[in-house]
C-alpha positions, 0 to 999 in steps of 0.5 A: 500500500505504501509503495503504491502510494509512493509510486502515485506521488512520484508520477504526479511529481514527474508529470508536473516537471514535464509540464513545467519544462518549457525551455530547450536544453542541449543536455537533453540529448545526453540525458536520453542517451544515458537513459537508453544505453545505461540507466536500464532497468529502472523503476521508472518508465523512460519518459519518467526518467527523462522528466527527472533528468530534466529537473536535474538539468534545470536545477544545475544551470547556475552551477554549470562549469563548476568542478567539485570534489567528493569522496567515498570508500572503495567498493563496487558500488562507489567504483560504478559511481566514480567511473560511470555516474560521475561522467553521466552527471557531467554530460547531463548537467555540466558539473564536473565531479572528481569522485575519489575512492580511498580506504574507509579509514582514510574517509573518516580521517579526511572528515575528521580533519575538515571538522577540526580545521574548518578547511574544505577538503571535500564538498561531500562525503559518503561516510558510514552512518556509524558516525550519526552520534558524532554528527548530531553532537558536533553540529559540523554536519548540515542537517538535511531536514533543514537543508532541504527546506533552506539553502538546499531547497532549490536543488532538492529534487521533488522526486527524491522520495525520502520515505523510499530509503530503507536506511533513513532510521539509521541516519536520523538523530535523536532530534528527529532530523535526517543528517545523512542520505543513504547511498549504499547498504550491506549487512553482515550475515551468516554464509554457508555451503548449501551444497554441503549442508544438503548432502545426504551423507554429510547430513546423516554423519552429522545427525549420528554424532550430534543428534540433531539436523545439520542446518542453518544455526540459530544459536552459537552452540549449533555454529560451534558444533558445525564448525567442529564437524567440518574441521575435525570430523569431515576435514576433507572434501574432494581431496581438499582440506576444509574448515568449519569457520573463517575469520581474521585476527591480525592487530589492524584497524579492520579488527576493530570493525569486526567487533564494533560491527555488532559482534557484542549485540549478536552475543547479547551484550546490550539491551533490547531496542531497534535499531539499537539497544537502549539504554545500553547499545552494542558497544556497551555504552549506556545513555541517560536520555541522550547523554552517554554515562559510561561503558564499564560495568561499574558505571552501568555499561556492558563493554566489559560485562560477562556477555562481552567477554563471552563474545570475545572468548568465542571469537578467539576460540573459534579462530584458533580451533576451526579456521585455517591457520593463516586466518589469525595473521590476516586483515579484513581485505585478505580474509574476505576472498577466502570463502570463495576459494572453496574450502570454507563450510560456513562463516558467521560474520560475512559481509554481503558486499562480497556477493558480487565477487562470490557469483563469478563464473568459474569459482569453486563455489559456483556450479556449472549453471552459474548458480551459487553453491552457497547461501546467506542467512540470518546470523546465529545469536549468542547465549545472552541474546534475547528477543527484541535485540538487534542481531547484526550490523548493516553498513549504510554509507551515506551522503554527508554535507559539512557546514564548512563547505561553501554553500554553492559547492555544497549545493552542486555536490547535493545535486550529484548525491541525489543523482546517484541515488535517484530512481532513474539510476538506483535500480541499475546501480543496485544490480551492479553493486548489490547494495540496496538503499531503496525499497522500490528497488528491492521489490522490483521484478528484476530482482525477483528474476535474479533471486536464484543467482544471489544466494539469499540476498534478495530474500533477506532484504525482502524479509522482516528479519532485515529490521534486526540489522543496523549500524552503530547508533547514537549512543556513540558520541565520537566514533573516530576517537572511540573506534580506534580503541577497539582494534588495539584492545581486541588485538591483545586478546586475539594474540594471546597477550591478554585474556578476553576479560583483561582486554575488555576491561582495558577497552571499557576503561579507555572508552570511559577515559575518552567519554570523561575528556569529552565531558570536560570539554563540554562541546556536545551540549545537552547530549554530551557525556556525563559519566556515572560515578563508579559503583560495585559492578555487582549492583549493576549486574543484579538489575534487569537488562544490560549489563547482564550477569554471567550465565551458569550455562553459556552453551544452551541447547544447539538449534538449527533450521532448514534453510528452505523452511526458513525462507518459506516462512518469510514468504508466508 
């Protein structure tokens, strides 16, 4: 019903655009060429696409000849924007865009430098919505809700259709304002070899030993059994040594993402709440209203609580016992391609951004018909997890405008940002990068046709389960400062230099130290940190919610579900 209403509104807006377009533009020839040769398929008809492009041509007229600079991390979706959409935008509007592709950490560094110096480095950034708490508090990012009715009104497309964006809750601050516009999204899910899990011989062998069916693990107990089964009981398939788990463990910034990307929430460390736990989130940070009040258990946080320690210990144990030996020395980028090489049975923490690279012809994980031998499914949860909690992470790279960027450059960059997510181009971009941001794209018939070749990606994004996957939320007041603490401390646990408890105690103390500095600085206003006084941890652990007291049994009864049954339940 909502989609039909949105489509009707879109048609009305496009009709108005067509009627109001009385001037002739030479750029319309370029628009028609790109629409027919590149921007197919689309959720719009070609006439509707052309009307939308006419608006861009008119709105861009004052900025023709301008050259702007934008930046994003290097993934397939952004490569398509930088190499193809930037060229199309220039030919259609006359605005030249230098779309730089750099590492995710470098994007945050550039953004942080612009925030600290006020010097305009880029005219717009695609940066993760993980920084929403930072942007909301520091007031150096332009709230798009204000921008679109203020200085950006004349350059805000009437067909943008904000309600069609599936990630807008991730980019909305506690004040209800939209701070960023989603450009691409991908989740971390459970990945497994569907062909092995449905093999009658392997199924019988597993059932005989473990007493339950081999299937998608619902909890970590089952994941652990399956990891042991393939690593130690099966050990070899078709002459190839196989492993029941894949991860990475080198002390590197990417190890931080591995944990801040919701690993503690998967274990059950935080409180219930969608999109993020309240009052304690997946980083273990407690808030009072919008004020962070601590991350250590002695201040009411959960970063070093029993559930967090359990989460880290399972990570360390599984990496050591069930993953390839070289995994411990790998970083994110090195570990990512390993499952596609054909020796991994399952991976609990797998990013859907790798989907496009997992369906290439000739890979060991693709059959002779070009279909995947693998599937993706919702992640299993840890022993402390309860209904109502988030269950995983979703990256939402989003367009961000800085207050320090001159208004005219900001306006031109905003036109480009809207162009690359417009309905004219977004469906084609979704097919290229497989990082959906619009509900209308997810539901389009062309993705129904591709379901079989994408290993469960479409089914997941169309399912209600999607709502349990979300980025870092607003409890984190300064993402750049706090995120760097994680990889250093988790790295100590991964290397064996510290126990899981020691590593998380050190992390919680380090986070509280940063929160204390931010409190003294007083730069965040009424939503700035105000730390609770330390008290006996036992008092907090005795209360309901997070931090949660240590369970007597951290290995509940293993539970699995048949993949096809799971998918069928989503469609009922």
